[in-house]
C-alpha positions, -999 to +999 in steps of 0.1 A: +838+287-780+857+295-749+858+275-717+837+300-698+808+299-723+810+261-726+808+256-688+779+281-686+760+263-714+765+228-700+764+238-664+729+252-669+717+224-692+724+195-669+704+208-639+675+218-662+675+183-677+676+166-643+647+188-631+626+179-662+634+142-658+623+144-622+589+158-631+574+124-642+538+120-631+532+092-606+499+075-613+476+071-584+453+041-582+417+049-590+404+023-565+420+001-539+431-033-552+405-061-548+409-083-518+420-118-526+392-144-525+393-167-495+408-201-502+381-228-501+389-263-487+396-289-513+364-304-526+357-341-521+369-363-550+343-373-576+332-410-576+351-432-600+335-445-632+332-483-636+352-495-667+335-516-694+365-525-715+403-530-711+423-500-701+440-496-735+406-497-753+387-473-730+382-437-738+404-413-718+384-395-691+374-361-704+391-333-685+425-316-683+456-315-662+464-283-644+498-275-629+503-252-599+539-241-594+532-227-560+521-260-545+541-281-570+510-301-579+494-315-610+456-320-608+433-338-633+399-321-633+371-336-653+352-315-678+323-297-662+334-303-626+355-285-600+364-318-581+397-333-591+398-370-600+436-372-592+461-349-577+499-355-578+517-332-554+553-330-543+553-337-505+587-337-489+608-364-506+579-380-524+549-376-546+515-378-529+487-391-551+452-382-539+420-396-553+388-415-543+408-447-547+413-471-518+432-503-511+456-520-536+452-501-569+465-515-602+486-490-621+485-498-658+509-482-682+524-491-715+554-505-696+533-529-676+512-533-645+522-523-609+504-520-576+500-488-555+485-489-520+460-461-513+452-455-477+424-431-470+423-418-505+461-412-509+494-429-516+529-415-513+556-427-537+593-418-533+603-392-559+627-417-576+601-445-577+601-461-612+563-462-612+563-424-615+585-427-646+562-453-660+533-429-657+551-400-672+564-420-702+534-442-708+522-440-744+493-415-743+475-428-712+476-447-680+450-462-658+444-467-621+419-495-613+405-506-580+396-542-572+359-531-568+357-521-604+363-483-603+389-469-627+405-438-640+419-437-675+439-405-678+459-388-706+496-385-701+506-348-703+535-326-695+521-315-661+528-350-647+564-350-657+568-315-644+556-323-609+579-354-608+609-334-619+601-305-595+601-331-566+634-346-576 
């Protein structure tokens, strides 16, 4: 094949291929995308159950942990309710715990007992506080108990460690 025929063949094929490739159909949306739902204010925390046995013998509160990467928060929501029992959120250089707890609250983990001061339903711990590690590495559960008898006995799951690590 001589040069003139080769240039003619390839010289015509390349523009034809580019024209065919540029004819891709662009889908048009059938309907406009739905508007995002308005964000509701956080519901009030649920009242705390009163414990009847020691924290290691009590059943773990029924519910599940949920992690929100956008707000860097882990929330424990009881089964059948939308109101969280406990929220752990990264807030600046610390982790803010929010619940219906008030006053000096006993934190019980497999590593021992500590105190956390809840003012107005929340407490903030520095991100490197060893109490956070005790919660994350407790064997299966941890408990928060108020002097008035209310208590939370919650399962230890990966969401807790994730919010702690995100805040560090």
